[in-house]
Structure formats: C-alpha cells, structure tokens
C-alpha positions as CSV (number, residue, x, y, z in Angstrom):
1,M,128.6,112.6,129.1
2,A,126.6,109.4,129.5
3,D,124.5,111.0,132.2
4,D,123.7,113.9,129.9
5,D,122.3,111.4,127.3
6,A,120.2,109.6,129.9
7,H,118.4,112.8,130.9
8,S,118.0,114.2,127.4
9,D,114.5,114.5,125.9
10,T,115.8,113.1,122.6
11,P,115.5,109.3,122.2
12,T,118.8,107.5,121.6
13,T,119.5,105.7,118.3
14,R,119.0,102.4,120.1
15,M,115.5,103.5,121.2
16,L,114.6,104.6,117.7
17,S,115.9,101.4,116.1
18,W,114.0,99.3,118.6
19,A,110.8,101.3,117.9
20,K,111.1,100.5,114.1
21,N,111.7,96.8,114.8
22,S,108.8,96.7,117.2
23,T,106.5,98.5,114.8
24,I,107.3,96.0,112.0
25,Y,106.7,93.1,114.4
26,R,103.4,94.5,115.8
27,L,101.9,95.4,112.4
28,G,103.0,92.0,111.1
29,Q,100.9,90.4,113.8
30,R,97.7,92.4,113.3
31,M,96.2,95.5,112.0
32,M,96.3,98.4,114.4
33,T,95.1,102.0,114.6
34,E,97.5,104.9,115.2
35,K,96.3,105.2,118.8
36,Q,96.8,101.4,119.4
37,L,100.3,101.4,118.0
38,S,101.4,104.6,119.8
39,G,100.1,103.2,123.1
40,A,101.7,99.8,122.7
41,I,105.1,101.3,121.8
42,A,105.0,103.8,124.6
43,R,104.0,101.1,127.1
44,K,106.8,98.7,126.0
45,A,109.4,101.5,125.8
46,R,108.8,102.3,129.5
47,Q,109.4,98.7,130.3
48,K,112.4,98.1,128.1
49,F,114.4,101.3,128.7
50,E,115.4,102.0,132.3
51,G,115.3,105.7,133.1
52,I,113.5,106.8,129.9
53,T,111.8,110.2,130.2
54,E,108.2,110.9,129.2
55,A,109.5,113.2,126.5
56,Q,111.6,110.3,125.1
57,V,108.6,107.9,125.3
58,E,106.5,110.4,123.4
59,A,109.2,110.9,120.8
60,V,109.7,107.1,120.4
61,A,106.0,106.5,119.9
62,A,105.7,109.4,117.4
63,A,108.7,108.0,115.5
64,A,107.1,104.5,115.4
65,V,103.8,106.0,114.1
66,R,105.7,108.0,111.5
67,F,107.6,105.0,110.4
68,A,104.4,102.9,110.2
69,Y,102.8,105.5,107.9
70,E,105.9,105.7,105.7
71,M,105.9,101.9,105.2
72,G,102.2,101.9,104.6
73,G,101.3,99.8,107.6
74,L,98.9,102.2,109.2
75,N,95.6,103.1,107.6
76,D,92.8,104.1,110.0
77,V,90.2,104.3,107.2
78,A,90.9,100.7,106.0
79,Y,90.9,99.6,109.7
80,A,87.5,101.2,110.2
81,E,86.0,99.6,107.0
82,I,87.3,96.1,107.8
83,S,86.1,96.4,111.4
84,A,82.6,97.6,110.3
85,R,82.2,94.7,107.9
86,S,83.4,92.3,110.5
87,G,80.9,93.8,113.0
88,V,78.0,93.4,110.7
89,R,79.0,89.8,110.0
90,N,79.1,89.2,113.8
91,G,75.7,90.8,114.4
92,R,76.8,94.1,115.9
93,S,74.8,97.3,115.5
94,K,76.1,100.5,113.9
95,R,76.0,102.1,117.4
96,L,78.1,99.3,118.9
97,I,80.6,99.4,116.0
98,A,80.9,103.2,116.3
99,Q,81.7,102.9,120.0
100,K,84.4,100.3,119.4
101,L,86.0,102.3,116.6
102,S,86.0,105.4,118.7
103,A,87.6,103.6,121.6
104,K,90.4,102.4,119.2
105,G,91.1,106.0,118.3
106,I,89.4,106.4,114.9
107,D,88.1,109.9,114.5
108,R,84.4,110.7,114.3
109,E,84.4,111.7,110.6
110,T,86.0,108.4,109.5
111,V,83.6,106.4,111.7
112,A,80.6,108.3,110.3
113,A,81.7,107.9,106.7
114,T,82.4,104.2,107.2
115,L,79.0,103.5,108.8
116,E,77.1,105.6,106.3
117,E,77.3,102.7,103.8
118,T,76.7,100.0,106.4
119,D,73.3,98.2,106.3
120,E,72.1,97.2,109.7
121,L,69.5,94.7,108.7
122,P,71.9,91.8,108.0
123,A,73.6,92.5,111.4
124,A,70.2,92.4,113.2
125,V,69.3,89.1,111.4
126,V,72.7,87.6,112.4
127,F,72.1,88.8,116.0
128,A,68.6,87.1,116.0
129,R,70.1,83.9,114.6
130,K,72.9,83.9,117.3
131,R,70.3,84.3,120.1
132,A,67.6,82.1,118.5
133,F,65.2,85.1,118.4
134,G,62.2,85.7,116.2
135,P,62.5,83.7,113.0
136,F,65.2,81.5,114.5
137,R,63.2,80.7,117.7
138,R,63.3,77.1,118.6
139,E,60.2,75.0,118.5
140,G,58.3,75.1,121.7
141,A,59.8,78.4,122.8
142,A,57.2,80.8,124.2
143,E,55.9,83.4,121.8
144,D,55.5,85.9,124.6
145,R,59.2,86.4,124.7
146,Q,59.0,89.2,122.2
147,A,59.4,92.0,124.8
148,K,62.6,90.4,126.2
149,E,63.9,89.9,122.7
150,I,63.2,93.5,121.7
151,S,65.0,94.6,124.9
152,A,68.1,92.5,123.9
153,F,68.1,94.2,120.5
154,A,68.0,97.6,122.2
155,R,70.8,96.8,124.6
156,N,72.9,95.9,121.7
157,G,72.2,99.2,119.9
158,F,69.5,98.2,117.4
159,S,66.5,100.4,116.9
160,F,63.0,99.4,118.0
161,G,61.7,99.4,114.4
162,L,64.5,97.2,113.2
163,A,64.0,94.8,116.1
164,K,60.2,94.6,115.3
165,A,61.0,94.0,111.6
166,V,63.4,91.2,112.2
167,L,61.1,89.5,114.8
168,A,58.2,89.7,112.3
169,M,60.2,87.9,109.5
170,S,59.7,84.3,108.6
171,R,62.7,82.1,108.7
172,D,62.9,82.0,104.9
173,E,62.8,85.8,104.7
174,A,65.6,86.1,107.3
175,E,67.7,83.5,105.5
176,D,67.1,85.4,102.2
177,V,68.4,88.6,103.8
178,L,71.6,86.8,104.8
179,A,71.9,85.2,101.4
180,V,71.3,88.3,99.3
181,R,73.0,91.1,101.2
182,P,76.8,91.0,101.3
183,L,78.3,90.8,104.7
C-alpha cells in the first residue's frame, strides 16, 4: 500500500502541508511573483521529498500558488508597480524594467500597463548622477566624453533623445527634476 502512495500522481498530505508552510515562510521574507513562488516550491520539493514524481511536484507548486492567492500574499500587479518605482529610483530605463519584470513571470499586459504611467526622465537623471555624466560631470573631466556617455545611456535602454536632453541639462535643472518628480 505504501508503494502505491509513493508512485501516485497526487501529493501526500505531508507534501501539501509543507507547501503551505513553505509558502508562508517565503512570502514573509520577500514579495514574489507567481512564477518565482512556483519555481521555488518545485525546486525545494524535489530536494525535500525522495521519490517525488513530476506530477506531484507540479501539484504541490500549484497548491502553494493557490494558497498564496487565497491568503492574499501574491499580487503580480502590485509586484510590478513596486518594482517599476524601485527601478526608476535606481536609474533604470523602462526597457530594462520591462525585461526584468518579464523574466520574473509578469505578463506583458501588466508590464505595459505599469510602465505606461512611468516617467523615464527622473530615471535617466539618476543614471547620469550615478555615473557622473552630463550635469554631474566632475570638474576637469573632458567635455568630449559625450559620445561615450550617450552610448552608456543606450546600453542601459534609454533613448538617444532622452540621453541628449539629460546631458544638456545644467546641474540645477537636473536636481530640480529629482526634487519635483516623485520617484
């Protein structure tokens, strides 16, 4: 009888109980997307339970995700909004933020809706400040670095026009953008 249970595609009560406890622990540590939670639970279930079948792993992961939604611990829209605001504060472009959200399993419609309201100018100014570009260029730095600075903006997903606009700002204008626009 015990051998029949080990080869069943239905997870055991112990597996499901572990999945709930693990979900509570993980979501208590940090916010996660559905894809992240499902992957983490599946990965740990394979390690924890000897002889677990792939069908059981999938069922345990699905049960964990279902439980997380029931307790209100998963919300991909809120995750996307928080990540987008954080990305802008850290000087990331919309394109880079969208790539990171997509990699975390957020669907395209949610990413597009979140980034629609995002203003890239403050992010570009933060990026310039971090790299000491344009208005934040140190005294004595060569003015002919503009081409390299524009390339750095492009590699980080900012448009040519936005890069030129930020590089043309005075230090006071750049600081005003950071002071006026909410990050």
